[in-house]
C-alpha positions in Angstrom: -123.9 3.2 -0.9 -122.5 4.4 2.4 -119.3 2.4 1.9 -118.6 4.1 -1.4 -118.4 7.6 0.2 -115.4 7.0 2.5 -113.4 5.4 -0.3 -114.0 8.3 -2.5 -112.8 10.8 0.1 -109.7 8.6 0.8 -108.9 8.5 -2.9 -109.4 12.2 -3.2 -107.1 12.8 -0.3 -104.4 10.5 -1.8 -104.7 12.2 -5.2 -104.4 15.7 -3.6 -101.4 14.5 -1.6 -99.7 13.0 -4.7 -100.2 16.3 -6.5 -99.5 18.8 -3.8 -96.2 17.3 -2.4 -94.2 17.5 -5.6 -95.6 20.9 -6.4 -94.8 22.2 -2.9 -91.3 20.8 -3.0 -90.7 22.3 -6.4 -91.8 25.7 -5.2 -89.8 25.4 -1.9 -86.5 24.4 -3.5 -86.6 25.7 -7.1 -88.1 29.2 -6.3 -84.9 30.3 -4.6 -81.8 29.7 -6.8 -79.6 29.6 -3.7 -81.5 26.6 -2.3 -81.3 24.8 -5.6 -77.5 25.5 -6.0 -76.9 24.2 -2.5 -78.8 21.0 -3.1 -77.0 20.4 -6.4 -73.6 20.9 -4.8 -74.5 18.6 -1.9 -75.7 15.7 -4.1 -73.2 15.6 -6.9 -73.8 12.4 -8.7 -70.8 12.6 -11.0 -67.4 13.6 -9.6 -64.7 14.0 -12.2 -61.1 13.4 -11.3 -58.7 16.4 -11.6 -57.4 17.1 -15.0 -54.1 15.4 -15.8 -51.3 16.3 -18.1 -52.1 16.7 -21.8 -51.0 13.9 -24.1 -48.1 14.6 -26.4 -48.8 16.1 -29.9 -48.1 14.1 -33.1 -44.8 15.9 -33.6 -43.7 15.1 -30.0 -44.8 11.4 -30.4 -42.7 11.1 -33.6 -39.7 12.5 -31.7 -40.3 10.0 -28.9 -40.6 7.1 -31.4 -37.4 8.1 -33.2 -35.5 8.4 -29.9 -36.7 4.9 -28.9 -35.6 3.5 -32.3 -32.2 5.0 -31.9 -31.8 3.6 -28.4 -32.7 0.1 -29.7 -30.1 0.3 -32.5 -27.3 1.2 -30.2 
């Protein structure tokens, strides 16, 4: 029976640690919006490339196709 007591206290300590660390980290980082914003900016997982030129519209594409057809015929 004496060996069961230390195991119980160790398990209780581990359980308390597993619960308290995530809760403490959430309170520390998410309670202050400035901290959260800094962390999000520092660890950007998706970085999109800068926006390129817009594709031509249907009317512009028709003009381009007609111009290419005329060039081929000449």
